[in-house]
VOKOL-892350 format. One line per 5 residues: for each residue x, y, z of C-alpha. Coordinates in Angstrom, 1 decimal. Layout:
X Y Z  ...
***
This chain:
0.0 0.0 0.0  1.1 3.6 -0.9  3.0 5.4 1.9  0.7 8.3 2.8  2.8 9.8 5.6
4.4 12.3 3.2  0.9 13.8 3.1  0.2 14.3 7.0  0.6 17.7 6.9  -1.3 18.4 4.3
-4.3 16.3 5.5  -3.9 17.9 9.2  -4.1 21.7 7.8  -7.0 20.5 5.6  -8.8 18.7 8.5
-8.5 22.1 10.6  -9.7 24.1 8.1  -12.5 21.8 7.8  -13.2 21.9 11.8  -13.4 25.5 11.2
-15.8 25.3 8.6  -18.2 22.8 10.4  -18.4 25.1 13.4  -18.9 28.1 11.7  -21.7 26.7 9.8
-23.3 24.8 12.4  -23.7 28.0 14.4  -24.9 29.9 11.3  -27.5 27.1 11.0  -28.9 27.5 14.2
-28.7 31.3 13.6  -30.9 31.1 10.2  -33.0 28.7 12.0  -33.4 31.4 15.5  -34.0 34.8 13.1
-36.4 32.8 10.9  -34.2 33.0 7.5  -35.4 31.5 4.0  -35.3 27.7 3.2  -33.1 28.5 0.7
-30.3 29.9 3.5  -31.2 26.9 5.5  -30.4 24.7 2.9  -27.4 25.9 1.3  -25.5 26.0 5.2
-26.8 22.3 5.7  -25.0 21.5 2.0  -21.8 22.9 2.7  -22.0 21.4 6.6  -22.3 17.7 4.7
-19.6 18.9 1.8  -17.2 19.5 4.6  -18.0 16.4 6.9  -17.8 14.0 3.8  -14.7 15.3 2.7
-13.3 15.3 6.6  -14.3 11.5 6.8  -13.2 10.7 2.8  -9.6 12.2 3.7  -9.5 10.8 7.4
-10.0 7.0 5.7  -7.7 7.3 2.9  -4.8 8.3 5.7  -5.9 5.2 7.3  -7.6 7.2 10.6
-10.6 4.9 10.7  -11.6 6.3 14.1  -11.8 9.6 13.0  -13.7 8.9 9.6  -16.5 7.1 12.0
-16.5 10.0 14.4  -17.5 12.2 10.9  -19.4 9.8 9.5  -21.5 9.6 12.6  -21.8 13.0 12.9
-22.8 13.1 9.2  -25.9 10.7 9.7  -26.9 12.4 13.1  -27.2 15.7 10.4  -28.8 13.8 7.8
-31.9 13.9 10.6  -32.1 17.5 10.3  -32.0 17.3 6.2  -34.8 14.9 6.2  -36.6 17.1 8.3
-37.1 14.5 11.1  -35.9 16.9 13.8  -34.9 20.8 14.1  -31.4 22.2 15.0  -32.5 23.0 18.3
-29.4 24.2 20.8  -29.7 20.7 22.4  -28.8 19.3 18.9  -26.5 22.0 18.1  -23.9 21.5 21.5
-24.1 17.5 20.8  -22.7 18.4 17.1  -20.1 20.4 18.5  -19.1 18.0 21.1  -18.5 16.1 17.9
-16.2 18.6 16.3  -14.6 18.8 20.0  -13.5 14.9 20.0  -13.0 15.2 16.0  -10.3 18.3 16.7
-9.0 16.3 19.6  -8.3 13.6 17.5  -6.7 15.6 15.2  -4.7 16.9 17.6  -3.3 13.6 18.7
-2.5 12.5 15.4  -0.3 15.9 15.2  1.2 14.9 18.6  1.6 10.8 18.1  0.7 9.9 15.1
-2.8 8.3 15.9  -6.1 8.9 16.7  -5.5 8.6 20.5  -8.0 6.7 23.0  -11.1 8.9 23.0
-14.1 7.5 24.8  -17.2 8.2 22.5  -19.4 6.0 23.6  -21.2 8.5 25.9  -21.3 10.9 22.6
-22.7 8.0 20.6  -25.6 7.5 23.1  -26.2 11.3 23.2  -26.6 10.7 19.5  -28.8 7.8 19.5
-31.6 9.5 21.6  -32.1 12.1 18.8  -32.9 9.3 16.7  -34.5 7.4 18.5  -36.5 11.1 18.8
-37.0 10.9 15.3  -38.9 7.3 15.0  -42.3 8.6 15.6  -42.4 10.7 13.2  -41.2 8.5 10.7
-44.2 6.3 11.9  -46.7 8.9 11.3  -45.2 9.7 7.7  -45.4 5.9 6.6  -48.6 6.3 5.2
-47.7 9.3 2.9  -44.0 8.2 1.4  -41.5 5.5 2.0  -40.1 5.0 5.3  -36.4 6.2 5.7
-34.5 4.4 8.0  -32.0 5.9 10.3  -28.8 5.6 8.4  -26.1 4.2 11.0  -28.4 3.9 13.5
-29.4 -0.2 14.0  -28.9 -2.2 17.4  -27.5 -5.3 16.9  -30.8 -6.8 17.5  -31.9 -5.0 14.5
-28.8 -5.4 12.2  -29.5 -9.2 13.3  -33.3 -9.2 12.4  -32.6 -7.0 9.3  -29.9 -9.6 7.8
-32.5 -12.8 8.4  -35.1 -10.7 6.2  -32.5 -9.7 3.2  -30.5 -13.2 3.8  -29.1 -14.0 0.1
-31.2 -17.1 -0.4  -34.0 -16.3 -2.2  -36.2 -14.9 1.0  -35.1 -11.5 0.0  -38.0 -11.4 -2.3
-40.5 -9.1 -0.1  -37.7 -6.3 -0.7  -37.4 -4.4 -3.9  -33.9 -4.4 -5.5  -32.0 -2.3 -7.3
-29.4 -1.9 -9.5  -27.1 1.3 -9.0  -24.5 2.6 -11.3  -22.0 5.2 -10.2  -20.4 7.0 -12.6
-17.3 9.2 -11.7  -15.7 12.1 -13.3  -12.8 11.6 -15.6  -10.3 12.9 -13.5  -11.4 11.9 -10.2
-8.6 11.5 -7.8  -9.8 9.3 -4.6  -12.1 6.9 -6.5  -11.0 3.5 -4.1  -11.9 6.2 -1.3
-15.3 7.5 -2.8  -16.1 3.8 -3.9  -15.4 2.5 -0.1  -17.6 5.5 1.4  -20.5 4.8 -1.3
-20.5 1.6 -0.4  -20.6 2.0 3.4  -23.8 4.5 2.8  -25.7 2.1 1.1  -25.1 -0.6 3.8
-26.9 1.7 6.0  -30.2 1.8 4.2  -30.2 -1.5 3.0  -28.5 -5.3 1.9  -26.0 -4.8 -0.5
-26.7 -7.9 -3.0  -23.8 -7.7 -5.6  -20.8 -5.2 -6.3  -18.7 -4.6 -9.6  -16.0 -4.8 -8.9
-15.5 -7.2 -5.9  -16.9 -6.1 -2.4  -13.2 -7.2 -1.2  -11.8 -4.7 -3.7  -14.2 -1.8 -2.6
-13.4 -2.3 1.4  -9.6 -2.4 0.6  -9.9 0.9 -1.3  -8.5 -0.6 -4.6  -11.6 -0.1 -7.0
-10.2 2.4 -9.1  -12.8 2.0 -11.7  -14.8 4.6 -13.8  -17.9 2.7 -13.3  -19.2 1.4 -9.7
-22.4 -1.2 -9.9  -24.1 -2.3 -7.2  -27.3 -4.6 -6.4  -29.0 -3.6 -3.1  -32.2 -5.2 -1.6
-34.2 -2.0 0.3  -37.2 -0.1 1.0  -36.2 3.5 0.3  -37.1 5.1 -3.1  -35.1 5.3 -5.9
-35.0 8.7 -5.7  -33.2 8.3 -2.3  -31.0 5.8 -3.1  -29.7 8.5 -6.2  -29.5 11.2 -3.4
-27.3 9.4 -0.8  -24.8 8.9 -4.1  -24.8 11.8 -5.8  -24.0 13.8 -2.6  -20.2 12.2 -2.9
-17.8 14.4 -4.2  -16.3 13.3 -7.7  -19.4 11.9 -8.5  -20.7 12.5 -11.8  -23.8 10.7 -12.2
-25.9 8.3 -10.9  -28.4 5.8 -12.6  -31.1 3.5 -10.2  -32.9 1.0 -12.0  -35.3 -1.9 -10.7
-33.1 -5.1 -10.5  -34.7 -8.4 -12.0  -32.3 -11.2 -12.9  -33.2 -13.4 -15.4  -35.2 -16.8 -14.3
-32.7 -19.7 -13.9  -29.6 -18.1 -14.3  -27.6 -19.1 -11.0  -24.2 -17.1 -10.1  -21.0 -19.3 -10.4
-17.6 -18.5 -9.5  -15.1 -19.2 -12.6  -11.3 -18.4 -12.8  -10.9 -16.4 -16.2  -7.1 -16.9 -17.4
-6.5 -14.2 -20.1  -3.4 -15.1 -22.5  -2.2 -11.5 -24.4  0.5 -12.0 -27.2  4.1 -11.3 -25.9
5.2 -9.1 -28.7  1.6 -6.8 -28.7  1.7 -3.3 -28.1  0.0 -1.4 -25.4  -0.9 -4.6 -23.2
-1.7 -2.2 -20.3  -4.7 -1.3 -22.1  -5.2 -4.3 -23.9  -5.6 -5.8 -20.6  -7.1 -3.5 -18.9
-10.5 -3.1 -21.7  -11.0 -6.7 -21.1  -10.7 -6.2 -17.1  -13.6 -3.3 -17.6  -15.7 -5.9 -19.8
-15.5 -9.0 -17.4  -16.4 -6.7 -14.6  -19.5 -5.7 -16.8  -20.5 -9.5 -17.0  -20.2 -10.0 -13.0
-18.5 -9.5 -9.7  -14.7 -9.5 -10.1  -13.3 -10.9 -6.5  -9.8 -10.5 -7.0  -7.4 -10.3 -10.0
-3.3 -11.3 -10.3  -1.5 -9.4 -10.2  -3.7 -6.2 -8.8  -5.6 -4.0 -10.9  -3.3 -1.2 -11.0
-0.4 -3.6 -12.2  -2.7 -5.0 -15.1  -3.4 -1.0 -16.3  0.2 -0.8 -16.3  0.4 -3.8 -18.3
2.9 -5.7 -15.7  1.1 -9.1 -16.2  2.5 -12.3 -15.3  5.6 -13.2 -17.5  4.5 -10.7 -19.5
2.0 -12.7 -21.0  -1.4 -13.4 -18.7  -3.2 -12.4 -16.0  -6.1 -14.2 -14.1  -9.5 -13.1 -12.6
-11.8 -14.7 -10.0  -15.2 -13.8 -10.6  -19.2 -14.6 -10.1  -21.2 -14.4 -13.0  -23.9 -15.8 -14.5
-22.6 -15.5 -18.2  -21.9 -19.0 -19.5  -18.4 -19.8 -20.0  -18.7 -19.6 -24.0  -20.0 -16.3 -23.7
-17.1 -15.2 -21.5  -14.8 -16.3 -24.1  -16.6 -14.4 -27.1  -16.4 -11.4 -25.5  -13.0 -11.8 -24.1
-11.7 -12.5 -27.9  -13.4 -10.1 -29.4  -10.1 -7.7 -28.2  -7.1 -7.8 -30.3  -4.0 -9.1 -29.3
-5.8 -12.0 -27.3  -3.8 -15.6 -27.5  -6.1 -17.7 -25.4  -9.0 -17.3 -23.2  -9.6 -20.2 -20.4
-12.5 -20.0 -18.3  -12.3 -22.8 -15.6  -15.5 -23.1 -13.0  -14.4 -22.7 -9.3  -11.7 -21.0 -7.8
-8.3 -22.0 -9.1  -6.4 -18.7 -8.5  -4.7 -20.3 -5.5  -2.1 -21.8 -7.8  -0.6 -18.6 -8.8
1.8 -18.3 -5.9  3.2 -15.7 -4.3  6.5 -16.5 -5.9  5.0 -16.1 -9.0  3.2 -13.1 -8.5
6.6 -11.5 -7.3  8.1 -12.7 -10.0  5.8 -10.9 -12.4  7.3 -7.8 -11.0  10.5 -8.5 -10.9
13.9 -7.6 -12.2  13.5 -9.8 -15.2  10.3 -8.7 -16.1  11.1 -5.5 -16.1  14.5 -6.1 -18.1
11.9 -7.8 -20.6  9.8 -4.8 -20.9  12.4 -2.1 -21.3  13.4 -4.7 -24.0  9.8 -4.4 -25.8
9.9 -2.0 -28.5  7.5 0.6 -27.5  7.2 0.4 -23.8  7.2 4.3 -23.7  3.7 4.1 -25.1
2.8 2.7 -21.9  2.8 5.9 -19.8  0.9 7.8 -22.0  -1.9 5.8 -20.4  -1.3 7.5 -17.0
-0.7 11.1 -18.6  -4.4 12.2 -18.8  -4.1 11.6 -14.5  -1.4 13.9 -13.9  -2.0 16.8 -12.4
0.6 19.2 -10.9  -1.1 21.5 -8.1  -0.5 25.2 -8.7  -0.1 25.6 -5.0  2.1 24.3 -2.8
2.1 24.3 1.3  5.6 25.7 2.4  6.4 25.7 6.6  6.2 28.8 8.4  9.7 28.2 9.9
10.9 28.5 6.0  9.7 31.7 5.3  10.8 32.9 8.8  14.4 31.7 7.6  13.5 33.7 4.0
12.5 37.1 5.7  15.4 36.7 7.9  17.8 36.7 4.8  16.3 39.4 3.2  16.6 41.2 6.1
20.3 41.0 6.3  20.4 42.2 2.4  18.4 45.2 3.6  21.0 45.7 6.0  24.0 44.8 3.5
22.5 47.4 0.9  22.2 50.0 3.5  25.9 49.6 3.8  26.2 50.2 0.1  24.7 53.0 -0.1
26.7 54.6 2.5  29.8 53.2 0.5  28.7 54.2 -2.4  27.8 58.2 -1.2  31.0 58.6 -0.3
32.9 57.7 -3.3  30.4 59.3 -5.3  31.0 56.8 -7.9  28.2 57.2 -10.6  28.1 53.7 -12.1
27.9 52.5 -8.4  25.3 54.7 -7.9  23.3 53.3 -10.6  24.2 49.4 -10.0  22.9 50.0 -6.7
19.8 51.9 -7.8  18.5 48.7 -9.8  19.5 46.4 -7.0  17.7 48.5 -4.2  14.7 48.4 -6.9
15.0 44.4 -7.2  15.4 44.2 -3.2  12.4 46.0 -2.7  10.7 43.6 -5.2  11.7 40.6 -3.4
10.9 42.1 0.3  7.4 42.9 -1.0  6.9 39.3 -2.5  8.1 37.8 0.6  6.0 39.6 2.7
2.7 39.1 0.7  3.8 35.4 1.1  3.5 35.7 4.9  0.4 37.3 4.9  -2.9 35.4 6.1
-6.4 36.4 6.4  -7.2 37.3 10.0  -10.4 34.9 9.0  -7.9 31.9 10.3  -8.1 33.5 13.6
-11.7 34.9 13.5  -13.2 31.7 12.5  -12.2 30.5 16.1  -14.4 32.6 17.6  -18.1 32.4 17.0
-18.6 29.3 19.0  -16.5 30.6 21.9  -18.9 33.7 22.1  -21.9 31.0 21.6  -20.8 29.0 24.7
-19.7 31.4 26.7  -23.2 33.4 26.1  -25.3 30.3 27.0  -23.1 29.7 29.8  -23.8 32.8 31.4
-27.7 33.2 30.3  -27.2 35.7 28.0  -28.2 36.1 24.5  -25.8 37.4 21.8  -25.5 38.5 18.2
-21.8 38.0 17.1  -21.3 40.1 13.5  -17.8 39.4 12.3  -16.6 41.8 9.4  -13.4 42.2 7.4
-12.5 38.5 7.6  -10.1 39.0 4.5  -7.7 41.4 5.5  -4.5 40.1 5.8  -1.3 40.6 8.3
1.8 39.1 8.8  2.0 35.3 10.1  3.7 36.6 13.2  1.0 39.1 14.1  -1.8 36.5 13.5
0.0 34.1 16.2  -0.3 36.7 18.9  -3.2 38.7 17.8  -5.8 35.1 18.9  -4.7 35.7 22.7
-5.6 39.4 22.4  -9.2 39.3 21.2  -9.7 35.7 23.7  -9.5 38.3 26.6  -11.3 41.2 24.6
-14.6 39.2 23.6  -14.6 37.3 26.9  -14.7 40.8 28.7  -17.7 41.9 26.6  -19.7 39.3 27.2
-18.9 39.0 30.7  -18.6 42.7 31.7  -20.3 44.2 28.9  -23.5 42.8 27.8  -26.3 42.7 30.2
-28.7 39.8 30.4  -32.0 39.6 28.8  -34.0 40.9 31.4  -31.5 43.8 32.6  -31.8 44.7 28.9
-35.2 44.7 28.8  -35.7 46.8 32.0  -33.1 49.4 30.0  -35.4 49.7 26.7  -32.8 47.5 25.0
-33.1 44.6 22.7  -33.1 41.2 24.7  -30.1 39.9 22.1  -27.0 41.9 22.7  -24.7 42.9 19.8
-21.4 42.1 19.7  -19.3 43.2 16.5  -15.6 41.8 15.6  -14.1 43.9 12.8  -11.3 44.0 10.6
-10.2 47.0 8.6  -7.0 48.0 6.5  -6.0 51.7 6.9  -3.0 53.0 5.2  -0.1 51.5 6.9
-1.8 49.4 9.1  -4.5 47.3 10.2  -7.5 48.2 12.7  -9.0 45.6 14.7  -12.6 46.8 16.4
-14.1 45.3 19.3  -17.8 47.0 20.2  -20.5 45.8 22.0  -23.8 47.9 22.9  -23.5 46.7 26.6
-23.5 48.9 29.8  -20.4 50.7 28.7  -17.4 51.8 31.3  -18.0 53.7 33.8  -15.3 55.9 34.9
-15.8 56.9 38.5  -16.5 52.8 38.9  -13.1 52.4 37.7  -11.3 55.5 39.7  -12.8 53.9 42.9
-11.3 50.1 41.9  -8.5 51.6 41.8  -8.2 53.7 44.8  -9.4 50.3 46.9  -6.9 48.5 45.2
-4.0 51.0 46.2  -3.4 51.7 42.1  -3.9 55.5 42.2  -4.3 57.7 45.2  -7.8 59.7 45.5
-6.1 63.1 44.7  -4.9 61.3 41.4  -8.2 60.2 40.9  -9.7 63.7 40.8  -7.7 64.7 38.2
-8.0 62.3 36.2  -10.4 62.9 32.8  -12.8 60.0 31.7  -10.5 58.8 29.1  -7.6 58.7 31.6
-9.9 56.7 34.2  -11.0 54.4 31.4  -7.2 53.7 30.3  -6.9 52.5 34.4  -8.4 49.0 33.0
-4.9 48.3 31.2  -2.9 48.4 34.9  -1.7 44.9 36.1  -4.3 43.4 38.9  -6.9 45.8 37.7
-10.8 44.0 37.9  -13.9 45.5 38.3  -15.5 42.2 38.7  -16.8 41.5 42.2  -17.1 37.5 42.0
-14.2 35.4 40.5  -15.5 32.9 37.9  -13.5 30.7 35.1  -14.8 33.4 32.7  -12.8 36.7 34.7
-12.6 38.6 38.0  -9.0 38.1 38.4  -7.5 40.9 36.9  -5.4 39.3 34.5  -6.5 39.6 30.9
-6.3 43.7 29.8  -3.1 44.4 31.1  -1.6 41.5 28.9  -3.7 43.0 26.1  -1.7 46.1 26.3
1.4 44.3 26.7  0.9 42.0 24.0  0.2 45.1 21.6  2.8 46.6 22.6  5.0 43.9 21.5
3.3 44.1 17.8  4.3 47.8 18.0  0.7 48.5 18.2  -1.7 50.9 19.7  -4.8 50.0 21.7
-7.5 52.8 22.7  -11.0 52.6 24.2  -14.0 54.4 23.4  -17.2 53.8 26.0  -20.4 55.4 27.0
-22.3 54.6 29.9  -25.3 52.7 29.4  -24.6 52.5 25.2  -21.7 50.2 25.0  -17.7 50.2 24.8
-15.6 49.7 21.6  -11.7 48.8 21.8  -9.6 49.6 18.6  -6.2 48.1 18.3  -4.4 49.5 15.3
-1.4 47.1 14.1  1.2 47.0 11.3  0.8 45.1 8.5  4.1 43.8 9.2  7.0 43.3 11.9
10.0 42.0 10.2  10.7 45.1 7.7  9.3 48.4 8.4  9.9 51.8 7.6  11.1 54.1 10.1
12.1 57.8 10.3  15.6 58.1 11.9  15.8 61.1 14.4  18.9 62.6 16.4  18.5 63.5 20.2
21.8 64.3 22.0  24.3 63.2 19.3  21.9 59.4 19.3  20.4 58.1 16.7  17.2 56.5 16.9
14.0 54.8 14.7  10.2 55.4 14.7  8.2 53.6 13.0  6.5 55.5 10.2  3.0 53.9 11.1
3.3 55.5 14.3  3.8 59.0 13.2  1.1 61.3 11.4  3.4 64.0 10.5  6.4 65.9 10.9
6.7 69.7 12.2  8.5 72.7 12.7  7.8 74.3 16.0  8.6 77.9 17.3  8.9 78.5 20.3
7.1 81.4 20.4  4.1 79.5 19.2  4.3 77.4 22.5  1.0 78.2 24.7  0.9 76.6 28.5
-2.1 75.3 29.7  -2.0 73.9 33.1  2.1 74.4 33.2  2.5 72.0 30.3  3.4 73.0 27.0
0.9 72.7 23.8  0.7 74.2 20.1  -2.0 74.5 18.3  -2.2 72.8 14.9  -5.2 73.7 12.6
-7.4 74.4 15.4  -6.5 71.4 17.5  -4.6 71.6 20.8  -1.8 69.1 20.9  0.4 68.7 23.8
4.2 69.2 23.4  6.7 66.9 25.3  10.7 67.0 24.2  12.4 63.4 24.0  14.8 64.5 25.9
12.9 65.1 28.9  11.3 61.0 28.5  15.0 60.0 28.4  16.1 62.2 31.5  18.5 64.4 29.5
19.1 68.0 29.5  16.3 70.1 27.2  18.7 72.0 24.7  17.3 76.1 24.6  16.0 76.6 21.2
13.9 79.0 19.7  13.2 76.2 16.6  13.1 72.4 17.0  11.5 69.5 14.9  8.6 67.2 16.3
6.9 64.3 15.3  2.9 64.5 16.0  2.2 60.5 17.0  -1.4 59.2 17.3  -1.6 57.5 20.8
-5.3 56.5 20.3  -7.2 58.7 23.1  -5.0 62.0 21.6  -2.3 63.5 19.9  1.2 64.3 21.2
4.0 66.1 19.7  7.3 64.9 20.3  10.2 67.6 19.9  13.7 66.3 18.6  16.7 67.9 17.7
16.7 66.4 14.3  15.0 64.5 11.7  17.2 62.6 9.7  15.9 60.2 6.8  13.4 57.4 6.0
14.9 53.8 6.1  13.7 50.4 5.7  14.6 48.9 9.0  14.7 45.1 10.2  13.5 44.5 13.9
15.8 42.5 16.2  14.6 41.9 19.3  16.2 42.9 22.7  16.4 39.6 24.3  15.0 38.4 27.8
17.4 40.6 29.8  16.3 43.4 28.0  12.7 42.8 27.5  11.2 44.6 30.5  12.2 48.2 29.6
9.2 50.1 28.0  9.4 52.4 25.6  11.3 50.3 23.2  10.4 48.1 20.7  13.6 46.6 19.5
16.4 47.4 17.6  17.9 47.5 14.4  21.5 47.7 13.0  22.3 50.8 10.3  24.5 50.0 7.3
27.4 51.5 9.1  27.3 48.6 11.5  25.9 51.1 14.3  23.0 49.6 16.6  20.1 51.7 16.6
16.9 51.6 19.2  13.7 51.7 17.9  11.0 53.7 19.8  7.6 52.6 21.0  5.9 55.4 21.7
2.7 54.4 23.6  4.8 52.7 25.9  7.6 55.7 26.3  4.7 57.9 26.7  3.0 55.4 29.2
-0.1 54.9 27.3  -1.8 58.1 27.4  -1.9 58.6 31.0  -1.8 62.3 33.1  1.0 64.4 32.3
1.0 64.4 28.8
***
């Protein structure tokens, strides 16, 4: 059997995508039902769920993870009740379906860590599912007078299965059940026919008794049914339409034909061993042999071949001369011979009654694939033509999956090139060589294009994180007895993978706080004249060189006075300091370590851990966070994050002879300030810029350096979220692409710096993190 371990990483990635898609589709379906959505919307969600469940089930079976495939199949059967209108997707059913997803996700995690699905006890979960099957049975009985009975797929007790086996035994007692011949035609470019055939067989078994299959049942169950057409004879009470529907829902199925099956009187199935001899010098032996095999499959059930069907198709037959087929058919031996002999290059055909295929020993089989056989194949006149049979099936994907570590390494190398480019620019400026400058200009352009391409490769839609939250919000809301409408916008916005990895934890804190602290209970909302259902929004949008992530709720909002009282109680601020604070400054106290307004500690919040973590993570991402809140109307948290963190544009500034870098995305504009234009408000310098009052602070003061007495100095205007601030410096140098380097664990506690970079001359320059340096917009600025 083919070694599929090389596809494991791709399987795991696809499985996680399917789990996310299933989770969101199930929750969307619940929302559609709750809000009275259209039947078209409901059907679209159900179809999506079945597509994802089928794909997950099929790929798991392909990879040999049959436990995972079984759980996915059971979940699909449960949802079949919803599609059939036998039960409604109630919150209880949704809970069970999500539990199935939990088990599936746990199995996927175990496969990634240990290489197997792990030891999951699904007995209790299957019992929960069984209750829904039992609940649907009275509906089936009531409907039996007007429509054919639709048995529950895959949910027969051992007693029921035994009784059914007796009713539908192959002995001729099956007469009371109608029989149907089902022909399944695959698309010509179908890639997983063997797996699809196995899954179709499994589905049909749950609807009735399989009487006959083409190719043989053993071939299908081994996943080796790589044929264009499948045939089944099934004894069942189901309607032809139902049978057709069950089969056509499988991917890669082009069409399905269902017709009543009436075997000819007096004809009995017999077992034959058919030996087909092909002329040794015949060209295209694989094509000839495979066409003969297809004709034999049409005459009955092929149970076994020597060599296997793949080898026959490739022309690797025994001694380059013959192959054997064990089949069950009601066609007479002479008729079998006539049908085979109509093919060109057939030297002889022998049809023996009974199973004589065992005389082909393992040694002989191996010999048919051994070195001698290969040497004989190479000596044939036109061996290369055999490959043309396989050519139409070969498809090269235009998409490849690359481990993130490779992209990280590539980005690091580009970062080193950026540093080297800076060095070359300095050398060129010093030498003044025109040819060198022109060559360097071309190099710079190519390097910029390379940098942009690699950064584009690292961009990932925020949907990868956002898709995790609908379920989390639903479970938290149900747990806390609240009704929440969760709205997600801008999930297609892309950010760097590094930022995305850290963004998840930040949003978890913000969303949990919104549900716990912000949104009121349904009864409380009614008393306040609000809708019973609270609204929680998660929005992503692109703004110039950064991305904004917005978390907004329409709950009770943040009360500045309550925040002040709690801060005083915890000793975080003095009463005098609280009296001086504005409402915006008071609200920003929620970002202090250990701060919480929750009276009771729960597993959701109240431990004083969360918002300070949010601020630290946003700061480490070289971003900002701001809060807008109105008591009784809700709160809005706005995160401004760079699109990429690896290589950024920065403005180099100088203070007391030292050079520093300020990320461009933090800077709104640069201005020249004349000292005579400075005003004083509350003992603090401000400037009026286009009618807006902006505080002015010298970077020297923040660094504890003496402030020079200048009549005029340059400044950069930055946005702290809650307010703008002008920061004075000695000199503005120039804009430059820089590579962010970490300060390391020893210096990670120092606030005000996002890292360091290396300039072209080898000097190390610190990168200023504005929000941390200015204390997050606290009073005094």
